[in-house]
N, C-alpha and C positions, 0 to 999 in steps of 0.2 A: 408411214404417213405422209400425204404434200401436205406443206404447209401453206396456212391459212394465204398467203399472197402467189398463184402458183410460180414454181418452179421449175424450169422442166427438168425431169428426171429421166434425158435422151435414150442412151446408151447402160446398158451395164456387163461389165465384165464378167459377174457372176453368170449375165445369160450364155454366152458365149463357153463357157467353159463347164457349165452343167451340159448343155447341147454335145459338147465338144466330145463326152464321156460316151462308148461304146455301149447301145442297149440291148440287150439278150432280145433278139427276136423268136418264139417259137415257130419250129416250121412243121404243117403240118404234118401227123404222122397217119399210122394208115385207120384209126381211130378217130381222121378228122377228115382222112381224103376225099369228102367232098366239100372241102372247102374253096373259099370263093375269094380272090383278093381284089380290090378297086384302085384300079389307077389311075391318078387325075393330074392332067398338063392346066395349068393356067398361065397364058398365052397372052401376046399383043393383042391376036386379032379371034382369038378365039377360045375355047375350053374343050380339051380331047378328056375321053375317058374311055378304058377298057377294062373288061372281065376277064382274070383268068381263071379257068377249073384245073385246080391240081390231079385232079382225078383222070381227068380227058387232056389232061397234059396243053392246053388252049388257050386262046380266047376264044369266048363265047359270048360276049356282049362288044360292042359298039354305041358310043353317044358323041357328040359335038353339039356346039352352041358356040355363033359369032356375034361377035360386037366387033367393034371401030373404035376410035377416039373420041372422045367430047369435042362437039363442035367451041372453035375460040377464034376469037379477033388477034388474038396475039398469035404471031406465025410462025417462033418458034416454040410453041406449048404444045406439050404431046400430053393428056393428062385421062385416065377414067376412072369411075364410080368404083371403088371394093365393092359397092351391094352388085354392078354389075358380075363380077366373077363369083359371087354367089349365086345369084341366079343363073350364070352360066355352070354351077358345078351341080346346083341343083338338077338342070331339067338332063345335062349329059348324063347324069350319073340313074337318071328316070328311064330314059331313053336307054343307056344299056342296059341297067336289068331289068328291061321289061322282058315278064314270064321267068325270070330265076327269082327264086328263093331268098330272099335279104337274109332271114335266120343261119344263110351258109356262110354271110360275109365275114370272116376273119380279120382284117386287115385293111389298109385304104393305106396309099404312097401317093404322095404329093411332090410336083415338080413343080415349078414355074417362072416367069419371067423376072431376071434378076435387077438390083440397082436402083429401082423403084422406091418413090418413098413415097409410106402409107405414116401421114402423122395422124396419131391417136392421141385422147384425151384419158386423164385418168379414170372413169367411168367406160371406158373402149368403146369409145365412140368415136370415129373419122372425123376429124375436122375441115378437112378439105378435101377434092378428089387428089386423087396419089398423082405424085410429075415420076414416068415410066423414063426410062431405059434411054428411050428418045427423047427426050424432051431435052432443049438445047437454050432455053432461056438462062440456063445459069452456066454458061459462056466465060464470059468477066470473073464470075468467081472460081469457077475452075484455074481459068489461066491467071490467078492470086494466089490462090492455093497451089500449087505449082511451084509457084518460085518458093513459099513459105516450109512447103513439103521437100522441096527438092526434087522432084521427080515428075513428070507430065502426069498430072487428074484431068482426065477428061469429064464435057460435060456431063456426061450417062454418069458418072460416078456417086452415088447418094451425097457424100460429105459435099459436094460447088450444092444440090440439091438444097438440104440442112442450111447453108450459108445464105442462097440466094431466098429460101422462106424467113429467116433471122430480118434478113433488109428490106425486102419485101412484104412481108405480111406478120409484122412483129406482134402481134395479137395472137397469131395463133399459135406462134412458137413461142408464147410465154405460155398458154393454156395448155401446151403436149408433154403427154406423161410419159410417151412409148415414141420408139424411134422403131416402124414395123417395114419389112420386105413383103413383097404379093404373098413368097412363099409362106413367109410366118404369118400375116392377117389371115390365108387358109386355114392354116394349121392351128391358129387360135379359137377361130370361130367350130373348127372340128371338136378341139379337144379342152376349148377352155384356157392353155397353158400358152403363157409367153418365153416361147425361147428361138434362139435363131441358134444356124450351125453353121462352122468356120465358112465351108465353102458359098456361100452368100455372104457371110458376114464382108469376107475381102474386099469386098463388090463394091461396099461403101466407101472404103480408101484411107480408116482410119486403124485395121485393125493388125495388130500384131503379127502376123503369121507365123512364128517362131515361136512363140509364147503363147499363142491363142487364145492372146486378150486384145482390148481395144486399146490403144497407146495414147496416153494420156494428156502426152505432149501436144499432136498432134489434133485431140478433141479441144484443150485449151483453145490452139487458135481458131478455132470455130464458135466456140464460147464456155466461156468455164464452166458453166453450169452442165453442161451436156455430159459427164459423167457423176453427175449432183445425185 
């Protein structure tokens, strides 16, 4: 439960540990040979969708939805509304599934742009536009974290964007309950689950890749509440 005074529950070791466990995926058998699988790629310039037919062993549907960056008077900003990704996914899936039976769909696989910061409140509401991997407003924060971490943290890494948010939009930072990446946000909208896999998590810049959990010391250098 969130305390009465919002205290950011940014990252969770448990999220990474749970999602790093291998999940059993049932491969369609002869009884479900007519199964379809949808593949979704949420990119920076648009969302693409493919539909694969197991019986025919080929792609039977394609869809796409183009979008760009939000307009900004800040030259180093590169932001998008997560709702744009949702709309793109819905439109692209509708195109790809045109003429196909949705009852045959047995799974959806999602890939997406990495490193982007989606700040989410305790009720699941997106607090501000997502700062993308190509957003470089956090270059000063990245330089400082590089000295603190002892290795080169590039502005694209989510860690620098978190520190930028803390210093430039403290109200949004204090209201933030979850840190999500674009891939995680789309999975949340599809499943209602807050999960993150280790491959994407490593691009935040605070993951201990050997222990497969977030590094408390590095997180505390950004904010002591980050793992609270």
